[in-house]
MDAnalysis code that builds the backbone (N, CA, C; Angstrom):
import MDAnalysis as mda
import numpy as np

u = mda.Universe.empty(708, n_residues=236, atom_resindex=np.repeat(np.arange(236), 3), trajectory=True)
u.add_TopologyAttr("name", ["N", "CA", "C"] * 236)
u.add_TopologyAttr("resid", np.arange(1, 237))
u.add_TopologyAttr("resname", ["UNK", "UNK", "UNK", "UNK", "UNK", "UNK", "UNK", "UNK", "UNK", "UNK", "UNK", "UNK", "UNK", "UNK", "UNK", "UNK", "UNK", "UNK", "UNK", "UNK", "UNK", "UNK", "UNK", "UNK", "UNK", "UNK", "UNK", "UNK", "UNK", "UNK", "UNK", "UNK", "UNK", "UNK", "UNK", "UNK", "UNK", "UNK", "UNK", "UNK", "UNK", "UNK", "UNK", "UNK", "UNK", "UNK", "UNK", "UNK", "UNK", "UNK", "UNK", "UNK", "UNK", "UNK", "UNK", "UNK", "UNK", "UNK", "UNK", "UNK", "UNK", "UNK", "UNK", "UNK", "UNK", "UNK", "UNK", "UNK", "UNK", "UNK", "UNK", "UNK", "UNK", "UNK", "UNK", "UNK", "UNK", "UNK", "UNK", "UNK", "UNK", "UNK", "UNK", "UNK", "UNK", "UNK", "UNK", "UNK", "UNK", "UNK", "UNK", "UNK", "UNK", "UNK", "UNK", "UNK", "UNK", "UNK", "UNK", "UNK", "UNK", "UNK", "UNK", "UNK", "UNK", "UNK", "UNK", "UNK", "UNK", "UNK", "UNK", "UNK", "UNK", "UNK", "UNK", "UNK", "UNK", "UNK", "UNK", "UNK", "UNK", "UNK", "UNK", "UNK", "UNK", "UNK", "UNK", "UNK", "UNK", "UNK", "UNK", "UNK", "UNK", "UNK", "UNK", "UNK", "UNK", "UNK", "UNK", "UNK", "UNK", "UNK", "UNK", "UNK", "UNK", "UNK", "UNK", "UNK", "UNK", "UNK", "UNK", "UNK", "UNK", "UNK", "UNK", "UNK", "UNK", "UNK", "UNK", "UNK", "UNK", "UNK", "UNK", "UNK", "UNK", "UNK", "UNK", "UNK", "UNK", "UNK", "UNK", "UNK", "UNK", "UNK", "UNK", "UNK", "UNK", "UNK", "UNK", "UNK", "UNK", "UNK", "UNK", "UNK", "UNK", "UNK", "UNK", "UNK", "UNK", "UNK", "UNK", "UNK", "UNK", "UNK", "UNK", "UNK", "UNK", "UNK", "UNK", "UNK", "UNK", "UNK", "UNK", "UNK", "UNK", "UNK", "UNK", "UNK", "UNK", "UNK", "UNK", "UNK", "UNK", "UNK", "UNK", "UNK", "UNK", "UNK", "UNK", "UNK", "UNK", "UNK", "UNK", "UNK", "UNK", "UNK", "UNK", "UNK", "UNK", "UNK", "UNK", "UNK", "UNK", "UNK", "UNK", "UNK"])
u.atoms.positions = np.array([
    [0.993, -1.316, 0.293],
    [-0.114, 0.204, 0.211],
    [1.531, 1.330, 0.013],
    [0.496, 2.129, -0.984],
    [1.394, 3.137, -1.436],
    [0.811, 4.554, -0.408],
    [1.266, 5.363, 0.504],
    [1.018, 6.332, 1.732],
    [1.211, 7.904, 1.153],
    [1.886, 7.569, -0.198],
    [2.351, 8.992, -0.337],
    [1.032, 10.444, -1.353],
    [0.140, 9.302, -1.263],
    [-1.009, 10.550, -1.520],
    [-1.978, 10.844, -0.551],
    [-2.446, 12.052, -0.438],
    [-2.814, 12.589, 0.692],
    [-4.539, 12.019, 0.811],
    [-4.816, 11.940, 1.848],
    [-6.868, 11.665, 2.168],
    [-6.969, 12.293, 2.844],
    [-8.550, 12.452, 2.770],
    [-8.895, 13.007, 3.294],
    [-10.918, 12.399, 3.616],
    [-11.110, 12.486, 4.631],
    [-12.459, 12.359, 5.266],
    [-13.159, 13.147, 4.646],
    [-14.408, 12.649, 4.444],
    [-15.881, 13.477, 4.141],
    [-16.661, 12.652, 4.352],
    [-17.790, 13.950, 5.921],
    [-19.046, 13.276, 6.313],
    [-20.389, 13.729, 5.926],
    [-21.106, 13.251, 5.919],
    [-22.601, 13.922, 4.727],
    [-22.116, 13.930, 3.177],
    [-21.567, 12.792, 2.821],
    [-20.825, 12.674, 1.763],
    [-22.028, 12.107, 0.508],
    [-23.074, 11.806, 0.669],
    [-23.907, 10.495, -0.544],
    [-24.340, 11.536, -1.370],
    [-24.682, 12.503, -1.023],
    [-25.595, 13.400, -2.099],
    [-24.675, 15.075, -1.507],
    [-25.374, 16.165, -2.914],
    [-25.043, 17.577, -2.100],
    [-24.209, 17.916, -2.440],
    [-23.599, 18.862, -1.330],
    [-22.037, 19.292, -0.525],
    [-21.389, 18.547, -0.832],
    [-22.026, 17.057, 0.062],
    [-20.661, 15.971, 0.620],
    [-20.298, 15.177, -1.110],
    [-20.970, 15.221, -1.538],
    [-20.702, 14.402, -2.983],
    [-20.074, 14.986, -3.979],
    [-20.362, 16.986, -4.144],
    [-19.293, 17.296, -4.617],
    [-17.627, 17.508, -4.087],
    [-17.845, 17.381, -2.855],
    [-16.603, 17.228, -1.807],
    [-15.811, 16.030, -2.175],
    [-16.263, 14.904, -2.193],
    [-15.648, 13.825, -2.593],
    [-15.223, 14.003, -3.932],
    [-16.203, 14.429, -5.221],
    [-15.209, 14.673, -6.578],
    [-14.406, 15.382, -6.214],
    [-14.102, 16.614, -5.712],
    [-13.369, 17.861, -6.038],
    [-11.991, 17.452, -5.265],
    [-11.990, 16.034, -4.567],
    [-10.407, 16.322, -3.380],
    [-10.341, 14.735, -4.565],
    [-11.487, 14.381, -5.032],
    [-10.460, 12.977, -5.989],
    [-10.036, 13.694, -6.917],
    [-10.841, 14.682, -7.648],
    [-10.094, 15.195, -8.996],
    [-8.892, 15.865, -8.864],
    [-8.668, 16.119, -7.301],
    [-6.882, 17.069, -6.583],
    [-6.275, 15.525, -7.022],
    [-6.635, 14.461, -6.722],
    [-5.637, 13.177, -7.073],
    [-5.634, 12.770, -5.310],
    [-6.337, 13.453, -4.228],
    [-7.054, 12.551, -2.752],
    [-7.400, 11.185, -2.355],
    [-7.020, 10.726, -2.066],
    [-7.914, 8.907, -1.777],
    [-8.762, 10.007, -0.649],
    [-10.086, 9.284, -0.786],
    [-11.286, 9.450, -0.132],
    [-12.023, 8.785, 0.935],
    [-11.952, 8.965, 2.392],
    [-12.741, 7.944, 2.954],
    [-14.339, 8.752, 2.836],
    [-15.309, 8.451, 2.475],
    [-16.629, 9.542, 2.491],
    [-17.647, 8.222, 3.304],
    [-18.229, 9.432, 3.987],
    [-19.104, 8.397, 5.208],
    [-20.388, 9.450, 5.018],
    [-21.211, 8.436, 4.694],
    [-23.079, 9.172, 5.214],
    [-23.855, 7.864, 5.510],
    [-24.952, 7.948, 5.926],
    [-26.031, 6.786, 6.613],
    [-26.342, 5.692, 5.889],
    [-26.261, 6.524, 4.506],
    [-26.936, 5.881, 3.557],
    [-26.160, 5.641, 2.597],
    [-24.905, 5.755, 2.034],
    [-23.935, 5.834, 0.867],
    [-23.459, 4.759, 1.000],
    [-23.521, 4.389, -0.909],
    [-23.240, 3.316, -1.053],
    [-21.718, 2.844, -1.810],
    [-21.399, 1.731, -1.440],
    [-20.111, 0.838, -1.726],
    [-19.679, 1.659, -2.895],
    [-18.018, 1.974, -3.463],
    [-17.685, 2.818, -4.454],
    [-17.289, 1.395, -4.775],
    [-17.009, 1.322, -6.645],
    [-15.659, 0.836, -7.231],
    [-14.914, 1.052, -7.502],
    [-13.805, 2.494, -6.994],
    [-12.844, 3.129, -7.107],
    [-12.735, 2.261, -5.812],
    [-10.952, 1.777, -6.070],
    [-10.145, 2.117, -4.640],
    [-9.331, 2.911, -4.322],
    [-9.342, 4.354, -4.904],
    [-9.499, 5.436, -4.480],
    [-10.283, 6.270, -3.237],
    [-11.339, 5.378, -3.202],
    [-13.026, 6.220, -2.344],
    [-13.120, 5.190, -1.328],
    [-13.229, 5.534, -0.064],
    [-13.534, 3.451, 0.724],
    [-14.750, 4.474, 1.108],
    [-15.935, 4.072, 1.010],
    [-17.351, 4.647, 1.424],
    [-17.773, 3.699, 3.259],
    [-18.131, 4.379, 3.765],
    [-18.352, 3.679, 5.278],
    [-19.433, 4.423, 5.358],
    [-21.123, 2.836, 5.592],
    [-21.764, 3.777, 6.010],
    [-22.038, 3.462, 7.258],
    [-23.103, 5.195, 7.831],
    [-22.779, 4.834, 9.777],
    [-23.385, 6.364, 9.956],
    [-23.871, 6.349, 10.868],
    [-24.161, 7.450, 11.724],
    [-23.298, 7.795, 12.108],
    [-23.085, 9.201, 12.064],
    [-21.646, 10.478, 12.265],
    [-21.655, 10.049, 13.749],
    [-22.774, 10.468, 14.114],
    [-22.612, 11.079, 15.962],
    [-22.722, 9.685, 16.722],
    [-22.645, 8.725, 15.983],
    [-22.185, 7.355, 16.981],
    [-21.043, 7.444, 17.218],
    [-20.242, 7.269, 17.915],
    [-18.609, 6.926, 18.601],
    [-18.446, 5.926, 17.891],
    [-19.007, 4.753, 17.367],
    [-18.464, 3.360, 17.332],
    [-18.368, 3.980, 15.769],
    [-19.170, 5.168, 14.523],
    [-19.244, 4.977, 13.307],
    [-17.862, 5.948, 13.691],
    [-17.170, 6.805, 14.279],
    [-16.372, 7.677, 14.423],
    [-14.875, 6.983, 13.988],
    [-15.124, 5.624, 14.760],
    [-13.799, 4.899, 15.311],
    [-13.597, 4.132, 13.933],
    [-15.412, 3.567, 13.483],
    [-14.684, 2.708, 11.972],
    [-14.281, 3.789, 11.665],
    [-14.513, 5.022, 10.771],
    [-14.090, 5.448, 9.721],
    [-12.559, 5.488, 10.070],
    [-12.185, 5.988, 10.922],
    [-10.874, 6.087, 11.151],
    [-9.621, 4.922, 11.120],
    [-10.354, 3.864, 11.545],
    [-9.828, 2.752, 11.684],
    [-9.267, 2.269, 10.448],
    [-10.337, 2.124, 9.204],
    [-10.842, 1.780, 8.021],
    [-9.433, 2.227, 7.324],
    [-10.043, 3.738, 7.483],
    [-9.861, 4.692, 6.732],
    [-8.006, 4.734, 6.405],
    [-7.394, 4.090, 7.930],
    [-5.900, 4.321, 8.512],
    [-5.636, 3.152, 7.888],
    [-6.093, 1.973, 7.891],
    [-6.087, 0.745, 7.750],
    [-5.804, 0.436, 5.786],
    [-6.465, 1.019, 5.213],
    [-6.254, 0.937, 3.376],
    [-5.530, 1.917, 2.956],
    [-5.855, 3.179, 3.571],
    [-5.038, 4.047, 3.126],
    [-3.567, 4.654, 3.956],
    [-3.580, 4.622, 5.077],
    [-2.407, 4.450, 5.704],
    [-2.299, 6.365, 6.559],
    [-3.196, 6.408, 6.258],
    [-2.993, 8.725, 6.672],
    [-3.852, 8.829, 6.658],
    [-4.453, 10.137, 6.784],
    [-5.635, 11.472, 7.534],
    [-5.140, 12.437, 7.191],
    [-5.163, 13.098, 6.393],
    [-4.272, 14.557, 6.377],
    [-5.884, 15.778, 6.448],
    [-6.866, 15.297, 5.704],
    [-7.799, 16.492, 5.916],
    [-8.946, 15.965, 6.441],
    [-10.228, 16.501, 7.242],
    [-11.153, 16.234, 7.339],
    [-12.307, 17.116, 7.469],
    [-13.289, 16.800, 5.998],
    [-14.548, 17.349, 6.584],
    [-15.609, 17.709, 6.894],
    [-15.834, 18.378, 8.011],
    [-17.368, 17.820, 8.395],
    [-18.570, 18.630, 8.186],
    [-18.818, 17.904, 7.156],
    [-19.943, 18.451, 5.745],
    [-21.199, 17.750, 6.834],
    [-21.350, 16.594, 7.658],
    [-23.253, 15.618, 7.558],
    [-23.776, 17.322, 8.842],
    [-24.487, 17.507, 8.264],
    [-25.130, 18.277, 9.040],
    [-27.100, 18.343, 9.123],
    [-27.839, 19.270, 9.952],
    [-29.473, 18.874, 9.841],
    [-29.827, 20.082, 9.935],
    [-30.633, 20.561, 8.908],
    [-31.582, 21.755, 9.524],
    [-32.798, 22.080, 9.800],
    [-33.186, 22.112, 10.453],
    [-34.879, 22.283, 11.439],
    [-34.936, 23.506, 11.645],
    [-35.842, 24.214, 10.101],
    [-36.418, 25.660, 10.447],
    [-37.698, 25.434, 10.938],
    [-37.763, 26.246, 12.248],
    [-39.178, 26.432, 12.920],
    [-39.166, 27.927, 13.731],
    [-39.905, 27.803, 14.121],
    [-40.105, 29.205, 15.590],
    [-39.106, 28.380, 16.866],
    [-38.737, 29.447, 17.617],
    [-37.886, 28.620, 18.483],
    [-39.081, 27.529, 19.477],
    [-40.137, 28.338, 19.621],
    [-41.240, 27.445, 20.400],
    [-41.777, 26.359, 19.979],
    [-41.554, 26.194, 18.482],
    [-42.208, 24.593, 17.926],
    [-41.248, 23.492, 18.024],
    [-39.886, 24.350, 18.326],
    [-39.286, 23.102, 18.380],
    [-39.968, 21.529, 19.778],
    [-39.464, 20.474, 18.777],
    [-39.737, 19.458, 19.768],
    [-38.117, 18.902, 20.006],
    [-38.551, 18.186, 21.328],
    [-37.774, 17.611, 21.763],
    [-36.966, 16.274, 20.761],
    [-37.291, 16.079, 20.225],
    [-36.706, 14.689, 19.079],
    [-35.784, 16.338, 18.352],
    [-36.628, 17.393, 17.741],
    [-36.142, 18.210, 17.074],
    [-34.010, 18.435, 17.679],
    [-34.506, 18.476, 18.502],
    [-33.935, 19.259, 19.590],
    [-31.826, 18.364, 19.799],
    [-32.385, 16.913, 20.166],
    [-31.833, 15.642, 19.680],
    [-31.197, 15.644, 18.943],
    [-32.093, 15.317, 17.513],
    [-31.572, 14.808, 16.325],
    [-30.129, 16.382, 15.768],
    [-31.009, 17.307, 16.208],
    [-29.736, 18.370, 15.441],
    [-28.294, 18.601, 16.648],
    [-28.643, 18.336, 17.713],
    [-27.249, 18.257, 18.761],
    [-26.811, 17.038, 18.281],
    [-26.996, 15.688, 17.988],
    [-26.293, 14.286, 17.657],
    [-25.693, 14.311, 16.300],
    [-26.141, 15.509, 15.649],
    [-25.718, 15.206, 14.022],
    [-24.644, 16.265, 14.161],
    [-25.073, 17.714, 14.389],
    [-24.461, 18.761, 13.981],
    [-23.182, 18.664, 15.073],
    [-23.262, 18.555, 16.060],
    [-22.401, 18.599, 17.856],
    [-21.444, 17.035, 17.585],
    [-22.486, 16.271, 17.917],
    [-21.668, 14.861, 18.137],
    [-21.358, 14.457, 17.042],
    [-21.555, 14.506, 16.024],
    [-20.943, 14.244, 14.432],
    [-19.827, 14.281, 14.704],
    [-19.789, 16.162, 15.082],
    [-18.564, 16.193, 14.910],
    [-16.767, 16.161, 15.677],
    [-18.034, 16.304, 16.876],
    [-17.286, 16.153, 18.054],
    [-15.987, 14.461, 18.411],
    [-17.226, 13.643, 17.861],
    [-15.952, 12.268, 17.893],
    [-15.173, 12.103, 17.261],
    [-15.983, 12.459, 15.356],
    [-14.730, 12.036, 14.505],
    [-13.532, 12.710, 14.326],
    [-13.710, 14.486, 14.746],
    [-12.389, 15.379, 15.392],
    [-12.047, 14.953, 15.866],
    [-12.373, 14.630, 17.137],
    [-11.463, 14.181, 18.238],
    [-10.243, 13.165, 18.101],
    [-10.698, 11.709, 17.328],
    [-10.627, 10.691, 16.644],
    [-9.124, 10.939, 15.317],
    [-9.504, 12.166, 14.647],
    [-8.611, 12.470, 13.618],
    [-7.759, 12.982, 13.809],
    [-8.073, 14.489, 14.850],
    [-6.953, 15.391, 15.455],
    [-5.635, 14.784, 15.809],
    [-6.078, 13.669, 16.935],
    [-5.127, 13.334, 17.785],
    [-4.332, 12.257, 16.578],
    [-4.911, 11.991, 15.670],
    [-3.295, 11.630, 14.341],
    [-3.111, 12.193, 13.543],
    [-3.758, 13.810, 13.599],
    [-2.870, 14.971, 12.991],
    [-2.021, 15.344, 13.634],
    [-2.538, 15.162, 15.096],
    [-0.937, 16.156, 15.560],
    [-0.698, 15.260, 16.099],
    [-0.606, 13.753, 15.944],
    [1.079, 12.871, 16.074],
    [1.544, 12.939, 14.818],
    [1.348, 13.291, 13.909],
    [2.402, 13.441, 12.884],
    [2.802, 14.718, 12.469],
    [1.819, 15.684, 13.433],
    [2.624, 17.121, 13.191],
    [2.066, 18.011, 11.987],
    [0.981, 17.386, 11.267],
    [0.214, 18.018, 9.973],
    [-0.945, 17.638, 9.729],
    [-1.530, 18.361, 9.324],
    [-3.489, 18.480, 9.494],
    [-4.158, 19.321, 8.748],
    [-5.601, 18.995, 8.224],
    [-6.591, 20.362, 8.077],
    [-8.004, 20.249, 8.429],
    [-8.326, 20.705, 9.127],
    [-9.949, 20.744, 9.783],
    [-11.022, 21.539, 8.987],
    [-11.671, 20.995, 8.481],
    [-12.624, 22.431, 8.186],
    [-14.529, 21.758, 8.132],
    [-14.665, 23.000, 8.777],
    [-16.517, 22.618, 9.374],
    [-17.261, 23.414, 8.017],
    [-18.069, 22.557, 8.254],
    [-19.300, 23.230, 7.127],
    [-20.314, 24.247, 8.687],
    [-20.536, 25.216, 8.332],
    [-21.615, 25.759, 9.430],
    [-22.742, 26.614, 8.621],
    [-22.807, 27.566, 8.823],
    [-24.165, 28.024, 7.735],
    [-24.082, 30.131, 8.009],
    [-24.253, 30.783, 7.228],
    [-23.923, 32.212, 7.387],
    [-25.027, 32.682, 8.593],
    [-25.927, 31.953, 8.962],
    [-27.158, 32.248, 9.540],
    [-26.674, 32.800, 10.772],
    [-25.267, 32.036, 11.176],
    [-25.002, 32.069, 12.544],
    [-24.688, 33.357, 13.221],
    [-24.418, 34.316, 11.905],
    [-23.483, 35.652, 11.946],
    [-24.563, 36.610, 11.681],
    [-25.919, 36.493, 11.066],
    [-26.715, 36.980, 10.012],
    [-28.191, 36.461, 10.372],
    [-28.909, 36.141, 11.528],
    [-29.979, 36.173, 12.017],
    [-30.784, 36.680, 10.958],
    [-32.489, 36.025, 10.533],
    [-33.470, 36.371, 9.652],
    [-34.595, 36.111, 10.381],
    [-35.120, 37.095, 10.345],
    [-36.679, 36.695, 10.921],
    [-37.724, 35.792, 9.922],
    [-36.917, 35.822, 8.821],
    [-38.081, 35.121, 7.618],
    [-37.289, 33.399, 7.810],
    [-36.288, 33.531, 8.348],
    [-35.403, 32.072, 8.253],
    [-35.445, 31.671, 9.662],
    [-36.700, 31.509, 10.331],
    [-35.965, 31.059, 12.479],
    [-35.601, 29.715, 12.459],
    [-34.287, 30.353, 13.231],
    [-33.235, 28.880, 12.564],
    [-32.690, 28.805, 14.250],
    [-32.933, 29.108, 15.181],
    [-32.215, 29.098, 16.672],
    [-31.638, 28.263, 16.830],
    [-32.157, 26.710, 16.437],
    [-31.410, 25.386, 16.646],
    [-29.777, 25.441, 15.754],
    [-29.973, 26.157, 14.627],
    [-28.550, 25.810, 14.035],
    [-27.851, 26.791, 14.087],
    [-28.250, 27.546, 15.297],
    [-27.669, 29.216, 15.020],
    [-26.753, 28.392, 16.735],
    [-27.466, 27.924, 17.408],
    [-27.227, 26.866, 18.823],
    [-25.949, 25.612, 18.355],
    [-26.324, 25.426, 17.003],
    [-25.726, 24.119, 16.995],
    [-24.078, 24.504, 16.197],
    [-24.386, 25.270, 14.682],
    [-23.024, 25.591, 13.525],
    [-22.649, 26.445, 14.385],
    [-23.758, 27.365, 15.362],
    [-22.464, 28.979, 15.943],
    [-21.370, 27.958, 16.781],
    [-21.653, 26.936, 17.608],
    [-20.753, 26.005, 18.351],
    [-19.260, 26.177, 17.306],
    [-19.851, 25.096, 16.545],
    [-18.946, 24.464, 15.423],
    [-18.166, 26.102, 14.827],
    [-18.623, 27.397, 14.823],
    [-17.781, 28.448, 14.761],
    [-16.570, 28.583, 15.604],
    [-17.470, 28.981, 16.416],
    [-16.894, 29.023, 17.948],
    [-15.177, 27.520, 18.220],
    [-15.602, 26.705, 18.242],
    [-14.723, 25.677, 18.299],
    [-13.932, 25.572, 17.025],
    [-13.741, 26.336, 15.909],
    [-12.827, 26.326, 14.992],
    [-11.761, 27.194, 15.516],
    [-12.405, 28.107, 15.838],
    [-11.132, 29.299, 16.394],
    [-10.327, 28.379, 17.708],
    [-10.843, 27.884, 18.260],
    [-10.405, 27.298, 19.903],
    [-9.307, 26.158, 18.882],
    [-9.683, 25.403, 18.385],
    [-9.314, 24.281, 17.849],
    [-7.949, 24.642, 16.831],
    [-8.185, 26.130, 16.564],
    [-6.945, 26.545, 15.489],
    [-5.930, 26.656, 16.033],
    [-6.373, 27.177, 17.342],
    [-5.171, 28.330, 18.383],
    [-4.729, 26.967, 19.149],
    [-5.522, 25.728, 19.647],
    [-5.144, 25.279, 20.087],
    [-3.563, 23.682, 19.755],
    [-4.218, 24.212, 18.611],
    [-3.498, 23.146, 17.399],
    [-2.582, 23.432, 16.718],
    [-2.209, 25.078, 16.790],
    [-1.248, 25.692, 15.459],
    [-0.386, 25.113, 15.493],
    [-0.067, 24.845, 17.094],
    [2.221, 24.495, 16.997],
    [2.147, 22.935, 17.008],
    [0.868, 22.746, 16.420],
    [1.540, 20.808, 16.636],
    [1.007, 20.979, 14.896],
    [0.887, 22.053, 14.117],
    [0.617, 21.850, 12.147],
    [-0.394, 21.765, 12.147],
    [-1.810, 21.421, 12.966],
    [-2.870, 21.297, 12.424],
    [-3.522, 22.483, 12.166],
    [-4.224, 22.839, 11.307],
    [-5.318, 23.843, 11.124],
    [-6.679, 23.457, 11.088],
    [-7.605, 24.508, 11.521],
    [-8.772, 24.469, 11.470],
    [-9.344, 25.325, 10.628],
    [-10.338, 25.213, 9.625],
    [-11.351, 26.986, 8.821],
    [-12.435, 25.795, 9.404],
    [-13.519, 27.111, 9.171],
    [-14.664, 26.765, 8.807],
    [-15.581, 27.159, 7.214],
    [-16.224, 27.088, 6.247],
    [-16.883, 28.009, 5.020],
    [-18.297, 27.881, 5.773],
    [-18.954, 28.794, 5.805],
    [-20.364, 29.337, 6.049],
    [-20.802, 29.858, 4.884],
    [-21.505, 28.276, 4.168],
    [-22.450, 29.165, 3.185],
    [-23.639, 29.538, 3.400],
    [-24.755, 30.125, 2.546],
    [-25.460, 30.825, 2.026],
    [-27.267, 29.517, 1.919],
    [-27.050, 29.991, 0.712],
    [-28.825, 28.684, 1.000],
    [-27.937, 28.234, -0.989],
    [-28.002, 26.845, -0.731],
    [-27.461, 26.100, -1.391],
    [-28.006, 25.321, -2.493],
    [-28.295, 25.716, -3.762],
    [-29.059, 24.807, -4.325],
    [-27.953, 22.610, -4.495],
    [-29.167, 22.101, -3.373],
    [-28.848, 20.750, -2.682],
    [-30.390, 20.378, -3.397],
    [-30.172, 18.555, -2.921],
    [-31.399, 18.014, -2.553],
    [-32.714, 18.610, -1.777],
    [-31.943, 19.909, -0.922],
    [-33.012, 19.697, 0.411],
    [-34.029, 20.825, -0.448],
    [-33.299, 21.582, -1.309],
    [-34.610, 22.879, -1.781],
    [-35.243, 22.083, -2.895],
    [-36.119, 21.630, -3.259],
    [-37.251, 21.962, -4.306],
    [-36.762, 23.302, -5.389],
    [-37.500, 22.805, -6.561],
    [-36.658, 24.192, -7.489],
    [-37.903, 25.107, -7.629],
    [-39.180, 24.744, -7.478],
    [-39.880, 25.823, -6.837],
    [-40.039, 27.050, -5.942],
    [-38.604, 26.198, -5.384],
    [-38.376, 27.882, -4.186],
    [-36.842, 29.372, -4.869],
    [-36.639, 28.102, -5.439],
    [-35.546, 28.534, -5.796],
    [-35.504, 30.640, -6.490],
    [-36.499, 31.234, -6.770],
    [-36.623, 32.058, -7.007],
    [-36.479, 33.149, -6.044],
    [-37.312, 32.056, -4.520],
    [-38.145, 32.884, -3.371],
    [-36.595, 33.072, -2.604],
    [-35.993, 31.807, -2.606],
    [-34.354, 31.738, -2.061],
    [-33.399, 32.388, -2.389],
    [-33.286, 33.023, -3.774],
    [-31.954, 33.523, -4.177],
    [-32.133, 35.066, -3.611],
    [-33.498, 35.615, -3.535],
    [-33.786, 37.059, -2.933],
    [-33.115, 37.114, -1.515],
    [-32.959, 36.271, -0.230],
    [-32.281, 36.026, 0.182],
    [-30.650, 36.309, 0.567],
    [-29.898, 36.337, -0.934],
    [-28.343, 36.958, -0.791],
    [-28.499, 37.933, -1.782],
    [-27.843, 39.041, -1.662],
    [-27.621, 40.507, -2.201],
    [-27.254, 40.327, -3.729],
    [-26.462, 38.830, -3.804],
    [-25.685, 38.907, -5.278],
    [-26.877, 38.072, -6.249],
    [-28.462, 38.197, -5.674],
    [-29.523, 37.946, -6.194],
    [-29.447, 36.151, -6.415],
    [-28.506, 35.414, -6.208],
    [-28.579, 34.302, -6.807],
    [-28.895, 32.879, -5.535],
    [-29.414, 31.985, -5.433],
    [-29.065, 30.666, -4.381],
    [-27.350, 30.542, -4.912],
    [-26.678, 29.879, -3.557],
    [-25.221, 29.391, -3.897],
    [-25.360, 28.430, -5.078],
    [-24.692, 27.612, -5.791],
    [-24.638, 25.749, -6.189],
    [-23.440, 24.955, -5.322],
    [-23.192, 24.540, -5.269],
    [-22.130, 23.063, -4.600],
    [-21.035, 23.489, -4.985],
    [-20.819, 23.940, -6.180],
    [-19.090, 24.384, -6.393],
    [-19.102, 25.086, -5.505],
    [-19.347, 26.137, -5.306],
    [-19.391, 27.707, -4.652],
    [-18.334, 26.852, -3.605],
    [-19.633, 26.048, -2.511],
    [-18.869, 25.666, -1.646],
    [-17.618, 24.122, -1.620],
    [-17.548, 23.901, -2.768],
    [-16.396, 23.228, -2.861],
    [-14.994, 24.053, -3.085],
    [-14.973, 25.194, -4.179],
    [-14.536, 25.531, -4.280],
    [-13.905, 26.500, -2.987],
    [-14.260, 26.575, -2.362],
    [-14.276, 27.498, -0.931],
    [-13.448, 26.194, -0.117],
    [-13.798, 25.585, -0.208],
    [-12.852, 24.100, 0.782],
    [-11.455, 24.256, 0.421],
    [-11.228, 23.545, -0.983],
    [-10.402, 23.652, -1.526],
    [-9.619, 24.379, -1.496],
    [-9.988, 25.978, -1.885],
    [-9.222, 26.983, -1.556],
    [-8.511, 27.037, -0.009],
    [-9.779, 26.620, 0.977],
    [-8.882, 26.961, 2.475],
    [-7.605, 25.428, 2.431],
    [-8.069, 24.605, 2.039],
    [-6.769, 23.119, 1.720],
    [-5.419, 24.046, 0.985],
    [-5.816, 24.575, 0.749],
    [-4.561, 24.827, -0.030],
    [-3.570, 26.280, 0.387],
    [-4.556, 26.645, 1.574],
    [-4.075, 28.037, 1.459],
    [-3.407, 27.478, 2.967],
    [-1.622, 26.848, 3.429],
    [-1.393, 27.425, 3.772],
    [-0.945, 27.961, 5.930],
    [-1.198, 28.987, 5.621],
    [-1.538, 30.358, 6.316],
    [-2.369, 30.878, 6.604],
    [-3.342, 29.609, 6.837],
    [-5.228, 30.399, 7.017],
    [-4.736, 29.561, 8.055],
    [-5.462, 30.128, 9.391],
    [-6.249, 28.794, 10.347],
    [-7.417, 29.798, 11.175],
    [-7.980, 29.009, 12.075],
    [-9.328, 29.741, 12.249],
    [-10.139, 30.686, 11.925],
    [-10.278, 30.707, 10.356],
    [-10.779, 31.679, 9.691],
    [-12.312, 30.733, 9.379],
    [-13.094, 31.503, 9.410],
    [-15.039, 31.431, 8.902],
    [-15.001, 32.274, 7.898],
    [-14.901, 31.632, 6.412],
    [-15.369, 31.557, 5.449],
    [-16.661, 31.645, 4.831],
    [-17.174, 32.939, 4.645],
    [-18.820, 32.634, 4.532],
    [-18.152, 33.119, 2.936],
    [-19.353, 32.216, 2.292],
    [-20.030, 31.983, 1.133],
    [-20.866, 32.278, 0.826],
    [-21.598, 33.431, 0.730],
    [-23.264, 33.036, 1.058],
    [-23.859, 34.370, 0.005],
    [-23.315, 34.668, -0.754],
    [-23.736, 35.796, -1.568],
    [-24.032, 36.973, -0.708],
    [-22.972, 37.294, -0.199],
    [-22.925, 38.474, 0.252],
    [-23.960, 38.790, 1.895],
    [-24.681, 37.706, 2.448],
    [-25.646, 37.774, 2.951],
    [-24.875, 38.448, 4.754],
    [-23.802, 37.764, 4.845],
    [-22.405, 38.159, 6.313],
    [-22.467, 40.009, 6.231],
    [-22.572, 40.339, 4.445],
    [-21.913, 41.533, 4.860],
    [-23.207, 42.860, 5.121],
    [-24.589, 41.895, 4.416],
    [-25.538, 42.753, 5.243],
    [-26.507, 42.602, 4.546],
    [-27.576, 43.295, 4.167],
    [-29.106, 43.610, 3.685],
    [-29.209, 44.853, 3.301],
])
C-alpha cells in the first residue's frame, strides 16, 4: 500500500455538498474516505465508503480505523454532515433538539477528536467545518435558533481548535454557506430563496467545493470562518 497520496475524510458525503466534495478532492488526486448513513459502496479503489450514523462514537472509530488501514494516513477532515430544521423556537420538539445536537455537534465531536489526535501525532493536518451564514446574520424570515446553537458552536470551536493545535501543525477552518442548491430545496423555491442573497442568486455546490479547496491550499490560513453566502454576512 502506497501512503504517498493525501487522504481526505468527508462526512455527509452521499449527496449535495458532500458528494461534490468527494469529487473535488478525488479530482485533486486525494484518496477519500466518504461517510453517510445511506452511502453506497464504491467501485473506485481510491474512494472508501463507510455507511453509518456519524453521531455514534463507533461510526467515527470505524471511519478512522478503516481509513488508516486502507490508506495509511488522514490529512484532511471535512465535517460536512449536518441537518437543518427551520422552525420558530417555541415550536421545536424534544426530538428536533436531540436530532440536531446529535448530528451537528456529536457528529463533529467524535470524528474530530479521533482525527485530530492522529494529525497532531504526524505534525500536520487540516480540518474544515461546514456551518451556516445564519449564525452571523439571523433572519426573521428564516427562524433558525437550533442551527445557531449548533453550527454557531462549530464556528467557535473552529477558532478554539485552530489556536490549540497551531503549534502541532494542524489547521482548522470553517466555511459558512448561504442557501445552496441541493436536493433539500425543491426547484420551485429557488426564486424566493435567491432573494435572501445580495448577489441575487442561490449558491451552487461548486461554490462551496471551491471554498473548501481554497482553504485546503491556503497553508497560512487557520481559525478562519469563510462566508460563501452571496453577501449575506455583509448585510442586507
